[in-house]
C-alpha angles and dihedrals in degrees: 000000000000123000117208121192118220132215088267118070116254096009106119137190114210120202109194122212104256120200113205129188139148091290096054128264144308131200137164107250096192136359113174095202093052093044091051090051087056092052098259097128100164114135100222113208105168137044122204133190129189134183119208138171129234114292095025115140117194118187162316089221137161141148120235123232133316088030098043113142135215111210136204107201137192140157119237097184132018130354132294137178105230120203132195122186120200109235098169110125109230094025115133087227097045109152093013123119136213123209129197133172112233120190146162087252100054094036090204121161124212122210115205115184125210114288099054135102113227136203142149142200126213114238099175128063088272139343141206109215121195130187143166122220130201096209135043124260113260116183093202090061097042112124138167150174123230109261096233098048104155095217092060094051095205117176103207091187090236117123115249111268093021096083118119108204128166118246088241092056091047088059096054117119126254120266092258091050097045122111109245126176103167125119126201118235126182 
């Protein structure tokens, strides 16, 4: 396993060791002991899986404290553009986003700590998206930012007019109007 740091503090790309042979491949998707040794000390308690078709944009979602969630993300089928937006007040990258393509081919994982909004767009015909969370879902603390907020300048890599976005996500507030209660700590 190889850990790569991103341009935003605490966002990590994990490249698992993949063992290929004539039968196919094998890799360890998660090993709590190894992840802890690498500094990923989140206690994941819930696994989620979603299926989406090309052009789907989900997000930008987060839960406010005390129900914030760290996530460990990967794509089991297809290709997605995964986005994390720093919402930690006092962070040098507050309001900035990081984008990474995750796919069944590259088998990369993306670790997003608490204090970030998260979303993804589907670039392939369809995608199966899998992620672990370190806190339970709580509807009362569910928050979000509209995906096309102009101040964030996110290129979702979906042609204009081809986006598939839920009515709920279309109603999310702008970044400046969103409720944020995260604080950056070094």
